[in-house]
Structures are given as structure tokens and as C-alpha cells.
C-alpha positions in Angstrom: 229.4 23.6 -6.0 231.2 22.6 -2.8 227.9 21.1 -1.4 227.4 19.2 -4.7 230.9 17.6 -4.4 230.2 16.7 -0.8 226.9 15.0 -1.7 228.5 13.1 -4.5 231.3 12.0 -2.2 228.8 10.8 0.4 226.8 8.9 -2.2 230.0 7.2 -3.4 231.0 6.2 0.1 227.5 4.8 0.9 227.5 2.7 -2.3 231.0 1.4 -1.5 230.0 0.6 2.0 226.8 -1.1 0.8 228.9 -3.2 -1.6 231.4 -4.1 1.1 228.5 -5.0 3.4 227.0 -7.3 0.7 230.3 -9.1 0.3 230.6 -9.6 4.0 227.1 -11.0 4.1 227.9 -13.5 1.4 231.1 -14.6 3.2 229.4 -14.8 6.6 226.1 -16.5 5.7 226.8 -18.6 2.6 223.8 -17.0 0.8 224.7 -15.2 -2.4 223.2 -11.8 -3.2 221.5 -13.3 -6.2 219.8 -16.0 -4.1 218.6 -13.5 -1.5 217.3 -11.2 -4.2 215.5 -14.1 -5.9 213.8 -15.0 -2.6 212.7 -11.4 -2.2 211.3 -11.3 -5.7 209.4 -14.6 -5.3 208.1 -14.1 -1.7 208.2 -10.4 -1.0 208.8 -8.8 2.4 207.2 -5.4 1.8 203.8 -4.1 3.0 202.6 -3.1 -0.5 203.2 0.5 0.2 206.9 0.6 -0.5 208.0 -0.3 3.1 209.8 -3.4 4.2 212.9 -4.7 6.0 216.4 -4.6 4.5 217.3 -7.8 2.7 219.4 -10.2 4.8 218.4 -8.4 8.1 217.1 -10.4 11.0 213.6 -8.9 10.4 213.8 -9.9 6.7 214.6 -13.5 7.5 211.7 -13.6 10.0 209.2 -12.1 7.5 210.3 -14.5 4.7 209.9 -17.5 7.0 206.5 -16.3 8.1 205.2 -15.8 4.6 206.4 -19.2 3.6 204.7 -20.7 6.6 207.8 -22.1 8.2 208.8 -19.7 11.0 209.5 -21.5 14.2 209.6 -25.0 12.7 212.1 -27.2 14.6 213.9 -28.5 11.4 214.5 -25.1 9.8 218.2 -24.4 8.9 219.8 -21.4 10.5 218.7 -18.2 8.7 221.0 -17.0 6.1 223.0 -20.2 5.6 223.3 -21.9 2.2 220.9 -24.6 3.4 218.4 -22.0 4.5 218.5 -20.3 1.1 218.0 -23.6 -0.8 215.0 -24.5 1.3 213.4 -21.0 0.9 213.9 -21.2 -2.8 212.3 -24.6 -3.0 209.4 -23.4 -1.0 209.0 -20.4 -3.2 209.0 -22.5 -6.4 205.2 -22.7 -6.6 203.7 -20.3 -9.0 203.4 -16.8 -7.4 200.5 -16.0 -9.6 198.4 -18.8 -8.2 195.3 -17.5 -6.5 194.7 -20.4 -4.1 195.2 -24.0 -3.3 194.3 -27.0 -5.5 190.8 -27.3 -4.1 187.7 -25.1 -4.1 187.8 -22.7 -1.1 184.1 -21.8 -1.5 183.1 -25.3 -0.3 185.4 -25.8 2.7 183.9 -26.1 6.2 184.3 -23.0 8.4 187.0 -23.5 11.1 188.6 -26.4 9.2 192.2 -26.8 8.4 191.4 -26.4 4.7 190.0 -23.0 5.5 193.3 -22.1 7.1 195.1 -23.2 3.9 192.8 -21.0 1.9 193.5 -18.0 4.2 197.3 -18.3 4.2 199.0 -17.8 0.8 202.1 -19.7 2.0 200.0 -22.7 2.9 198.1 -22.4 -0.4 201.4 -22.6 -2.3 202.4 -25.7 -0.3 199.0 -27.3 -1.3 199.7 -26.6 -5.0 203.1 -28.1 -4.6 201.7 -31.1 -2.9 199.1 -31.6 -5.7 201.9 -31.4 -8.4 204.1 -33.9 -6.6 201.2 -36.2 -5.8 200.1 -36.3 -9.4 203.6 -37.1 -10.5 203.6 -40.1 -8.0 200.2 -41.2 -9.4 201.6 -41.3 -12.9 204.5 -43.5 -11.7 202.2 -45.9 -9.9 200.9 -49.1 -11.5 197.5 -50.7 -10.8 199.0 -52.5 -7.8 200.7 -49.5 -6.2 198.0 -46.9 -6.8 195.5 -48.1 -4.2 198.2 -48.0 -1.5 199.3 -44.5 -2.6 195.7 -43.2 -2.4 195.2 -44.8 1.0 198.4 -43.2 2.3 197.3 -39.8 0.9 193.9 -40.1 2.7 195.8 -40.9 5.9 198.0 -37.9 5.4 195.0 -35.6 4.9 193.5 -36.9 8.2 196.8 -36.2 9.9 196.9 -32.7 8.5 193.4 -32.0 9.6 194.4 -33.0 13.1 196.5 -29.9 13.3 193.5 -28.2 15.0 194.9 -29.8 18.2 198.2 -28.0 17.9 199.0 -24.7 19.7 200.3 -23.4 16.4 198.0 -25.0 13.7 199.5 -23.0 10.8 203.0 -24.2 11.6 201.7 -27.7 12.1 200.0 -27.7 8.7 203.1 -26.3 7.0 205.3 -29.0 8.5 202.8 -31.7 7.5 202.8 -30.5 3.9 206.6 -30.3 3.8 207.1 -33.8 5.2 204.6 -35.4 2.8 206.0 -33.6 -0.2 209.5 -34.7 0.7 208.3 -38.2 1.4 206.8 -38.5 -2.1 209.8 -36.9 -3.7 212.1 -39.4 -2.1 210.1 -42.6 -2.4 209.2 -41.9 -6.0 212.6 -40.5 -7.0 211.1 -37.2 -8.2 214.1 -35.1 -7.3 217.9 -35.3 -7.7 219.5 -37.9 -5.5 222.9 -39.5 -4.9 224.0 -42.9 -6.0 223.4 -45.6 -3.4 226.2 -45.8 -0.8 226.8 -49.0 1.3 227.8 -49.0 5.0 229.1 -52.1 6.6 227.8 -52.5 10.2 229.7 -54.9 12.4 231.5 -57.9 11.0 228.7 -59.8 9.3 228.8 -59.4 5.5 225.0 -59.6 5.5 224.6 -56.5 7.8 224.9 -53.8 5.2 222.8 -50.6 5.1 222.4 -48.9 1.7 221.8 -45.2 1.8 220.6 -42.8 -0.9 220.4 -39.0 -0.3 217.7 -36.9 -1.8 217.4 -33.1 -2.6 213.8 -33.1 -1.5 212.0 -30.1 -0.1 213.2 -31.2 3.3 216.5 -32.9 2.6 216.1 -36.7 3.3 217.7 -40.1 2.9 216.3 -43.6 2.3 218.1 -46.3 4.2 217.7 -49.9 3.1 218.5 -52.9 5.3 217.5 -56.3 4.0 213.9 -56.1 3.0 213.3 -52.9 5.1 213.5 -49.3 3.9 213.2 -46.2 6.1 212.9 -42.5 5.3 214.8 -40.0 7.5 215.0 -36.2 7.5 218.1 -34.0 7.9 218.5 -32.6 11.5 220.6 -29.9 12.9 223.9 -31.2 14.2 227.0 -29.7 15.8 229.2 -32.1 13.9 228.8 -34.5 11.0 225.5 -35.1 9.2 222.5 -36.4 11.1 219.2 -37.8 9.8 216.3 -39.2 11.8 212.9 -40.9 11.2 210.2 -42.4 13.3 212.4 -44.8 15.2 215.6 -44.7 13.2 218.7 -42.5 13.2 221.7 -42.1 10.9 224.6 -40.0 12.0 227.7 -39.8 9.7 231.0 -38.2 10.3 234.3 -38.7 8.4 233.1 -41.9 6.6 231.8 -43.6 9.7 228.1 -43.7 10.7 226.3 -44.4 13.9 223.0 -46.0 13.1 219.9 -46.8 15.3 217.5 -49.2 13.6 214.2 -49.4 15.4 213.0 -48.7 18.9 215.3 -49.8 21.8 217.9 -50.9 19.3 221.6 -50.7 20.2 223.7 -48.2 18.3 225.6 -49.7 15.4 228.9 -48.4 14.2 229.0 -48.6 10.4 231.9 -48.0 8.0 231.4 -46.6 4.5 232.3 -49.3 1.9 234.7 -47.9 -0.7 234.5 -49.4 -4.2 237.6 -49.9 -6.3 237.4 -49.0 -10.0 
């Protein structure tokens, strides 16, 4: 009887500690228990034999990132943060029951990047996501826009296939998919986005940059200046919010933005324009 009481007491203490530990994780990381559990259910970190790392452990984060094909990518949010959870959930959105990518794996060339996509479930999911997003963009394109969209897609495929030159081709392929998916989501307004926000740069009334923020697979913004529009992706930053593109940069902090518009351009200081109702 005494042993039974001790066992029950130990079990109660273990459950209480586990509950306290879960609360601490939520407070420290920003990820809710529900979000972490959903990621585990959609991706899975086990070995199929009942073994696997504890959810929210360093090993678990690493396994999830590996299975989604993003481990080691430079733009990845810090593991366990709210931003990390959002990105992992977005990556895991593709149907878990899908057996392969959008193309026929029996006809791919041995050693090709397409063969790598067929061999890696995480890359196959990204390919399915790409196909869905691309078809949405096709439906929104008129007869004048469609040839350009198709040409851009062919160019993207060529770039993806050049990942054989990378020291880490799987990571290269994953990043290529993520950027192209995000690009289509932003340009074609396929995801939720903010209302346009104007920033006045300098004293000239004509020098205004209009920015829209997108909840794409990789968080992005589209900045418009005159007849030019540029896509930039969210970057890690010690302070404020920083986005960068090919030769452009937008770094906002407390309603003020530092903007670089093009190669060798001087940094512009821009102020958020407040509208009165």
C-alpha cells in the first residue's frame, strides 16, 4: 500500500512538472503547445518504431527542420520562436498523404535535381505546394501576362536545376522552392497582406515608397517607387524589421525606415506617412 502511494505521488509530481515545463516553454519560445503538437502531427519526428526526440527539444527542432528541407538555411527564424512555428506550419500545409511531387518520378533523369525532389519527401511537398500556387497564378493571368509567367517559371526551373553546383544541393533546392512560392504569393496577392503604407523619403513630395507586407511562405514585402516595384524577404535583425532583395533593402524601426534602392545607392531615410481620418 505504501509503495502504491509513493508511485501515485511520483506520477502526480511528474505530471505537474511536465505541465510547468510546457508553460515555461510557451513563455520562453513564443510557440504554443498546440502549435508544436500540430507540427509534430503533420511532420513527425519519430523513427516509425515508437522512438523520437521530445517535442520542443533542440533535437526535435533539428529533426523537424531536416524533414521539411530547411535545416541550415540562412533565413530561417530562430527555432521555437513564434515566427519559426508559423513558417514550419506553412511548410507542413501540403497534404501529408501525397506520395510524391507534381511530376512523374519514373521519367526523371538519374542524378538530376528532379530525382532529388522525388527522393526527399520534404522537397516533394514543396513541389506540390509550388504546383498549387503556380496554377493559382495562371488562373489570375490574362493572355498578355501568361507568356511572361510561363517564361519566368521556365527560368526558375533552370535555376533550381543549377543546385547541383551547390555544396548542399537539397538545401539549395528547398530555398529555391520557398523563394519562388513566396514570390508568386506576393506578386499575385495569393495570401493575406497589409494595406499599402506610404513612406516619405527626403523632402520631395514625389519621392514616396509604397510598401505592402505579405504573409507568404517566406514573409515578404513589395515596395513600389514610381514605376518600379521590388520584392524583398524578411531577414534576421537585432532591432526593427529588415527586408532585403537583389539590390534593395528596407529596414524599419519606430516608424522610420532606412531604404537602399539599387546598387551603389545612398541610404535614404524615410518617414511613415500617417493618414488622418
